N, C-alpha and C positions, 0 to 999 in steps of 0.2 A: 583336718577333721571333717567328717561328713555326718550330718544328722539326717536320719531316714524317718519319715513319718508314716506309720502304718495305719490304714483306715480301720476305724473301730465302729462297731454298732452302737447306736445311742437310742435309748427308748424314746418313743414319740412324745411321751408326756414329761420328758426330762428337761425340756426347754432347749434353747439354742446351745450348740456346742462351741465353746469359746476358749481362746488362749489369752492369758493376760499379756503375752508378748512372745516374740520369737526371734532368736538370734542364732545365726549359723556362721561358724568360722570356717569358710570354705565355699564350695559350690552347692547350689540347691537345685534339684530337679523335680519338676512337677509333671507327672505323666511319663517320666523316663527314669530308670535306675542309673543311667550313666550321663549325668549332666556334663556339658562341654564348656559351659560358661558359668559365671557367678549365679545367674538365674536362667534356667533352661526349661521352657514350657513346651510340651508336646501334646497335641490333640489329634484324635483320629478324624475329626470333622470340624468345620468352621462353626463359630469363631474360636480362635485359640484363647482369647481373653475377652471378657465382657465386663464393662464398667457402667453402672447406671445409678441414678437416683430415682426413687419411686415417683412415677408420674411425670418425670422429666426426661431429658436427653439420654439416649443410650449410645455408648461407644463400644463398638466391636472391633477388635484387632485380630487379623488372621494371617496365616502364612500358607502359601501354596504356590500355584503357578504365578501368582502375583502377590506381593506383599502390600497390604493396604489397610485402611481403616474406614469403617462405616460410622458416620456421625449423624445423629438426629434422624430417627426413622420417619418423622413427619415430613421433613424436607428432602430426605433421600440424598444427603451430601456424602460423597465418596471420595476418598483419597486412595489411589492404587497405582499399580504398575501397568502401563499401557502396552507393553511389548516393545521389543527393540531397544530397551534401555530407557524408555520414556517414563516420566512420572506425570500423573494427571490428577486433576480435581474435577469431579462430575457432580451434577445436580439432577436427580431423577434420570440418570443414564445419559444426560446430555453434557458433553465436555464443556467446562467453563475455562479451564486453564491446563496447558500441557507444557512441560519442560522436556525438550527432546534430547536425545543422546548426543546430537551434534551441537548442543548448547544453544538451541533455539527456544523461543518462547511463543506459544500459540494461545490466544485468548479469544473466547467467545465463539468458537467453531469446533465441530467434530473432526476437522481436518487433522490428520497425523502428518504434517508437513515435514519432509526430510531435507528441504532446501532452504526454508525460510529461517532467517535469524530472528525475525520478529514478524508475527502475523496477528492482526487484531481485526475481528469482525463484530459488528453490532447488528446481528440478524443479517439482513441483506441490504442494509442502508448505508453502511460505512465499513471500509476495509483499509487497513494500512499494512503494507508488507515490505520487509527488507530482506534481500537475498544477497549473500556475498560468498557463495560457494564457488568452486573453481569453474563450473560450467554455467552457473546462473548468478549474474550480478545485476541486481535491479533494486530500485526503490519505487514503490507505487502506492498511490492513495486513490481510493474509489469512493465516490459519493453516488448514492442511488436514491432518487426521490421519485416515487411512483414508477413509471417505466423509463424515466430519464436517468442515464448513468454517465458520470463524468470521471475520468481518470487523469492523473498527472504523475509524472515520475521519470525514471530512467530505465529503459528496457534492458533485459538481459542481452549481453553482448554488444551494447551500444554506449556511446558517451554523450548522446543527445538527450536533452530534456524535452518532454512532450506534454501536450494537453490533448486528451482524446474525448470524443463523444462515444463512450463505451469502447469500441474497438477501432474506430476510425480516427486517425490523427487529424486534429484541427490546426494545431500550432506545433512547430518543432524548432527548438533552439540548438544549433550545433555547438560543439565545444569551441570552435574557432570564432563564434560570434554570428554566424549566418542564421537567418530566421526564415522559415517558410510558413505560409498560411494556406491551407487547403491542399497541400501537397507534402511530399516527403523529400528529403535530400535537396535542400535549397541550392539553386544554381547562382545565387547572388547574395549580397548582404541582406536584402529583403526580397523574397520571392513569393508573389501572390498568384494563386491559380484559382480562377473561378471555373472549376472543372465542369460544372453542370451546364449543359446546353439549353436547359429550360429554366435557368435561374431567374431570368428577367431582372437582374440587378447588375450594376456596374462593378468592375473589378476594384475600383478605388473611388471613394467619394470624399471630397474635401469641402469642409464647411468652415470658412474663415470668418469668425465673428469680428475680428479687428479689421475693419474695412480699409484702414490705412496701410496695412501690411500686405506682403506678397503671398501668393499661393505657394510659389516655389522659390528657393534660393539655391543657386548652383555655385559651388566653390571648386576651383581648379586652377591650372596654370596653362595659359595658351602658349603656343610656340609656332615656328614656321613649318609645321607639319600638319597636313590635313588629317592625319591619323589621330591627332590629339582630341580629347573630349571638348576642349574649348579652342576654337579657331578664330583668330583675329582677322577682321575684314580688311585691315591695313596690309596684311600679307597675302590675302586671297580676295581679290576685288571682283572676280567674276563668279557669280553663283552657278552651281550646277543646274541641270534641268530638273523640273519637278518630277519626282518619282512616284508620288502618291499623296494621299490625304489621310489625316488622322482625325477621326470623328470624336468630338467632345460634346458634352451637354452643359448648357449654362442655365442657371436659375438666378434671376436678379430679384432680390427682395426690396429693392428701392421702390418707394411707394408712388412717387410723382411722375417720373419719366424713366422707367426701367428699360433695360435691354430686353428684347423679346425672349422669353424663355424658349428653349428648344435646342436642337442639335446644330452644331457648327463644325467646320472642317478646317484643320490647320495643315497647310502644305508642308511636305518635307522634300528635300532636294538631294541630288547626287553630289559627289565631291566637288567643292569649288576649286577654281584655278586662280593663279596669280594674274 
C-alpha cells in the first residue's frame, strides 16, 4: 500500500497546517513519486533535510557528489565525503579527522594521506605517523619546538631505529644491535663519528666520578696468536717497534697535587714476537 500526499493550499490566516499523525504501510517518497526505500527524500538543491531548534544548532543533511552533514553553523562543523572513498570531519573548512579508504586515520591535518595507517598532527608542533603499506613501512614521531625539530622512528624500507635532528640522523640503532652516533650504517657495535672538522670537541669524553674504578675494562681471551685482541706477554716477549702515538687529554680534579692538565701521548706498537 502506498499513501500519496498531495500539496494543498492553506489560507494564510488558517494557522499551522498539521496532521495528528501519519502512518504508511509501505514506502514513502518525498520529492519523488517513485520511492525506492522505506523513506526516499529527493531535493533539487542542498540541503536535502534540515533539522533545527529555533535559536540553536542547525543540522543540514545533503546528498550529491559527497554525502555529508553540516552541524552548527556558528562553528562550521562538517561531516562529509572527501573523495577517493574517504570520510572526514572538518571545522570551518579545516580537516580535523579523516578516515581513509585504505583504513587509515588522519587527525589534525588537511593531508589526504594514502599511505599512512595513522597520522596525527598538532599544528606544526607534534606529529605521529605509522605506515605499513607495501612500499612504505615506517613509524615516525616528530617534535617541533620553535625552529628545532626532532624525529624518531623507523624509516620506510629500513629495519633501523633512528633519532634525527629534523632530517639528519643523530643516532641509529640497527636491528642486529649495532649503534652509530653522528653517522649512518654503524661499522661496529658502537660507531662514533665526529664528522665536523670544526667541532673543537673530542669524539669521546669519559668522566669517572668513582675514582677507585677504571676508565676502561677489557674482557677477552688471550692465545698464542698475535692476531688476538688480547696478547699475553708470556707468549710474545719482544715488543714490536713503535708505530705511532695516540693523543689523549687528561684533566685531574685532585686539589692538592694533581697531574698537570693537558695533552699526552700513548705509544702503540707493531706486532710483538716471541
